[in-house]
N, C-alpha and C positions, 0 to 999 in steps of 0.2 A: 221578320228581322233578317236583314242582309248581313251575312257573316263571311269572313275570310275562310280559307281552308283550315280545318281543325283536325288534328289527330288526338284521339282520346285513348289513354292507356290506363288500365287498372294495374295497381302494384302487383308484384309477383307474390306467389304463395308465401304465407307466414306460418309460424309455429301455431298460432291460434286458429288460422284457417284450417290447418290440418287437424286440430283438436276439436273443431266445431264450437269454438268459443266466440262470443260476440265482442268485437273490438271497438266499434264505434269510435269514440274519442280517445280510447286507450290505444296502446301500441304493442306489437310484438315483432320479433326479428324475422327477417326473410329466411326461409329454409334454403337448402342448397338448390332445390328445385326452383324456388322463387328467384334466386339469383341467376340461375340459368335462363329462366323465362325472361328476366329483364334484359340480359345480354342478347337473347334471341330476338326480342322485339326491336332492340337497337340496330342489330344487323339487318333485319328485314327493312326497317325504315331507311337505313343508310344506303341500301341497294336501290331505293327509290329517290335518293338524293335529298332525303329529309333528315336534318340534324339540328343541333343547337345554333348553327350559324344561318340556316335557311329559314328557321321558324323560331318564334318566341317560345322559350322553354319555361313553363310554369308548373309547379307541383303543389299539392297539399303540403302543409308544413309538418305533417305526421311522418315519423321516421321511415316507415315502410314505403311511402311514396317517394320521399327524398332519395332513399337508397336505390330504389328502382330507377329513378331518373339518372342518378349518377352512374350506375352500372350500364344503363342503356346508351347513354350519350357521352359518357366521359367528361361531363361538365356539371357544375353545380346549378340546379334549377333556381329560379326565383320563386320563393314560397308565397303562396296566396291562401289566406285562411278560408276563402270562399270555396276552395277545392277540398276541404277536410271532409271526412266521412260523416254521415248522419249520426248524431249523438243518440245513443241507445238507453240513456237514463239508467233506471234501476237494473237493467239487463247487462250493462257494460261489464265485461270480464267473465260473465257466466257462460257455462256450456249450454248448448241447445237442449239437452236432456233435462237439465235442471230447470230451465225456463219453462219447458213443456209441463214439468211436474208441478211447478208452483203457480204458473199462470196459463193453464190449459186454454187453447183456442178452440174454435169450432172445428169439427171434422172436415178434412180436406181444405183447410185454410191455405190460401195462396200466400207466398212469402212476402208479397207487397203488403197485404193486410197485416201480416205478422209484424212488420216493421212499423206500421202505422199505430199499433196499439202498445208500443213499448212504454211502460209507466215512466213519466217524467222525461220521455225522450224528446228529441227535437221536433219530430213530425215533418210531414211533407210540405206544408205551407211555408215554413221557414227555410227548408232546404231549397225549395223551388225559387224563393225570392233571392237567395244569395247566388244560386247558379245563374239565374236570369241577369242579375247585376254584373256578374263576371263576363258573361257572353256579350252584354251590351258595351263593355269596355274594350273588347278586342278590336284592334284596328289594323292588324297584320296577321299573316298565317301563324298558327300556334300549335304547340304540342302541350296537352294538358295531362299530367300524370296524377291520377286521383284514385278513387275507391269504387267499389261495385255499385252501390246505390247512387252515389253522386254522379258516376258515369251515366247511369240510366237517365237521371233527371237532366243532365246537360244535353244528352243526345235527344231526348224528347222535346225539350225547348227548342233546340237548334233546328229541328225538323218541323216546327210549328204545330206540334201536337199537344194534346191535353194530358192532365194527370191520369186520366182514365187509360191512356195508352202505355203507361210505364211497364206494365207486365208483358207487353207484346214485343219488347226489344230483347235481343239476345244478350247474354252476359258471358262470363268466363274469365279465366286468368291466362296471361300470355297471348291475349287477343288485343289487336289494335282496331279502333273504329275510325274511319275517315269520313268526315262530313264536309261536303262541298256542293254548292249549287243545289241544295235540297236533297242530295243523295246521301245515303247512309250505307257505307261499305264495311263489311267485317273482314279484317285481314288477320289470319291466324298464323302465328309464328310456329316453328317446329314443336315447341313444348306446350302449346295451348291446351288448356283443360276447361271443361265446362264446370258448372256448379253455381249454387246460389250465393248471394253476397253475404259476407259475415264481417 
């Protein structure tokens, strides 16, 4: 798949990220750190000449992504439902400790496998299909403001890799990923933090 230059941003930290609660299709407010992360990502990209005039600005319609885009670029993004986060089914809104107590997984379970087994969740086949559909529609350089797991899937597809490669990609908040010509570059803003997707 030949793609234009793409910048993929994960939304800034939210109250539920901080509390280790699964958001999925639900939403929670950005924390002060999350708002600072959004602004820092915008400044970093502006220094590279990347903004809402040079690139198509799309975001998940979920509030945390829309607010991140607005804070980062000072412009309202075009919402695209294909950028929403993977739906977590029965786990939506629950804390990780509660999920582990009620639905224990195997010892040492990788977080990718954790997401795949969410009861009544969306699953990776459906997420993969909608991300591939969005990428196929891009005909100009774009900024995609999305979520942790959706970001991983978008980047995996854009690099021509398979679902088995999802776990090999880095994550984190306050981090921008640039995809161009088959390259995958991680650009960390000053407030970047690591951590699994929630």
